[in-house]
Each structure stands twice: as structure tokens, then as C-alpha cells.
C-alpha positions, 0 to 999 in steps of 0.5 A, a space after each residue: 728179235 727174240 731178245 727184244 720180245 722178252 724185253 718188251 714182256 718183261 717190261 709189260 710183267 714189271 710195269 703191273 708189279 707196281 699196282 699189285 704192290 701198291 694193292 697188297 701193301 694195303 693189307 700186309 708189311 712190306 718185308 712180309 710181302 717180299 718174303 711171300 713172293 721171293 719163297 714163291 719164286 725160289 720154289 718155282 726155280 726149284 721145281 723147273 730145275 727138277 723138271 729139266 726145264 732149266 738147267 743150274 750147274 754151279 759150285 760154291 766158288 763160283 758163286 761170289 758174283 752172283 750173290 753180290 748181283 742178288 744183293 744189289 737186286 733183288 734185295 736192296 732194290 725191293 727194299 727200296 721200292 716197296 717202301 718207297 711205295 708204301 710212302 708213295 703210290 704206285 704211279 710216283 713209284 714208276 716215274 722215279 723208278 724210270 730214272 734207270 738209263 739216266 743212273 747207267 750213265 753216271 755208273 758208266 761214266 765212273 767205273 766203265 770209264 766211258 765219255 758220254 757226250 754233252 747232249 747225254 749229259 743234258 738229257 741226263 739232267 732233264 730226266 734228274 729235273 723231273 724228279 726234283 719237280 715232284 719232289 719239291 712240290 710234294 714237299 711243299 704239299 700237304 704231307 712230308 711222307 711223300 718226299 721220304 718215300 721219293 727219296 727212298 725211292 731213288 735207291 731203286 734205280 741206282 740199284 738196277 742201274 748197278 745190276 744191269 751193268 754187272 748182268 751184262 758184264 757177267 753174262 758171258 760166264 752165267 746163264 740167264 737161269 743160273 743168275 735168276 735162280 740165285 737171285 731168287 733163293 738169295 731174296 727168299 732167305 734174306 727177306 723171310 729172315 727180315 720179315 720173320 724178325 719184324 714180326 716177332 719184334 711185333 708180336 705178331 709172329 703168330 699171325 705171320 701167314 693170316 694176310 695170305 687169307 685176303 684175296 688182294 694179298 695171295 692175288 699180288 703174291 702169285 703174280 709177283 712171285 711167278 710172274 714179275 720175279 721169275 718170268 720178268 727177271 728171267 726175260 730180262 736176264 736173257 735179254 741182256 745176254 743178247 743186247 746191250 744194257 743200253 738197248 735194253 734200258 729203252 724198254 723202261 719207257 714201257 714200264 713206266 707208261 703200263 705202271 701209270 695208266 695200271 695205277 690211275 685206272 685200277 687203283 684209282 690213284 690221282 694223277 696231278 699236273 706235276 706228276 704228268 710235267 715231272 714224268 714227261 721231264 724224265 722220259 724224255 731225259 731217258 729217251 734222249 740218253 739212250 738215243 743219244 748213246 745209240 748214236 754215239 755208239 753208232 760213230 
């Protein structure tokens, strides 16, 4: 039961992260928020290592695969997710990110040479249709900014699906703590560099830490850095070392549900009919894709 409890907890932590991110982005630039978030996460990992809570024994020549994974997620993933949220909303972002299992199926076809059934492909198409519905309504609506945000957001589930496959593949070579340690430190370096460069370009480098005086920002940074980064990713990497990636992807439905409810209740974001219909199509497709996968492997 431990891997499934870990998967449940990580889904809860990830689900609330959209609300915290959206709240903070009203007061701080995206790269700044990511820099603060992962500096705290990396510092926490070093503290845990120094205290002997986690064990990290890596040599430089062993770092290659972990650095590739770290670039894909969290670096690229959070660039797409955070910038996308800035253009859209927390609820829309969570709905689009729900496509992770669908992209995982596609990656399995091309890279792992798996042969999914026609039923799995049909359900995958249902999920994609949900995103297309939301995108079309946004494109025909009041602004084109939301459509741009949705297109940017699509990069997040693609990166997450790729990471899921790689994390499962390399789990036999690295401990969950080692994978998480490299992810947090690489992200801290990359996002801090990008944030400093961005603020210097804007001529605002002297006020780099000013947003941290605002309660919505530092509360979000603490949650995102400790809970949603270190906590959630450690739980995810632990789960992927114990169960298959397709089983883990089922819990993404819970992440989406928590994220949408939190966005509507806490942030008072509007939930339009096309969000409900599109979200239902995505979740139905995800559920069908993962269920069909489980049945296919059970034969």
C-alpha cells in the first residue's frame, strides 16, 4: 500500500500547487517565482542530506541521465506550466496537464515500441478532443491570450510524460532521493540564472527580493518549494520505483480534480461550460486509457 499512499499524497500536493502558483504570479514574475521555489527546495535537500535523513552517493560520471531528466522536468516542465498559468488560469492549467497519461501512451508507441489496443487509442483521442474544445472556444472568445497560454501549457504534459517514462526506466539505477536531489539543484541553478538575467534586462535587479515581503508570495514559495517540489517529487520518484508508470498516471485524475476545485473555491476563478465538458472529455479519456492499459497488461 505504501506506493499508492505516496501517489495519493503527491497528487494532493501537486493539485494545490496550481492555486498557489496562480496566486503568487499576480505579484511576482514567473522566473522569479521558480527561482525562489527551487532555491528553497534545493536548500532543504542539502539540509536533509547533511542530517542523514536522505542518502545521496553520486559521482560525476553518473550524473548524465539525471541531468537530462532534470532538464525535462522540472526545468522545461515548469517553464511551460508557469508561463502558461500566467496567460490562462489555474483550473485550465490543471485540465491541460491531465493529458500526461495520454502523451505517455504516445511515447510508449514511438520509443518503447508498445502496441496499444484500438480502445486505448480511442480514449486517447477523446482526451485530445477535450483540449481542442477548450482551445477552440478560447480562440473564438474575448481574447487570444488564453489560446496562447493553452498552447504553451501543452508543453507541460509532454515533458511530464517523457519524465515519467525515464524515471521508471532509471529507478533501478538511482534512489528516489538521488533523482530528487539532482532535480532540485539543477532547477535552482537554471531558474535563478534566468530570473537574474530577466530582472537585469528590466533594470529591476535591485528589487529582486522585494516580492518576498508580500504574504501571498512567500506563502506560495514555501508551499511550492517544500511541499510541491521536495515532498511531491520525492513521493513521485518513490512511487515510480515501486509501481509501473501507467499505474501512477491514474492518480493524475485526482490532481486535476483537486486543482479545479481549489481554483474555483479559493481563487474564485470562473468555471465555464466548456471547461466542464472539455475537462470531462479529458478525464474520461485518461481513465479509459489507463484502464485499457491495465487490462492489456493483465492478459
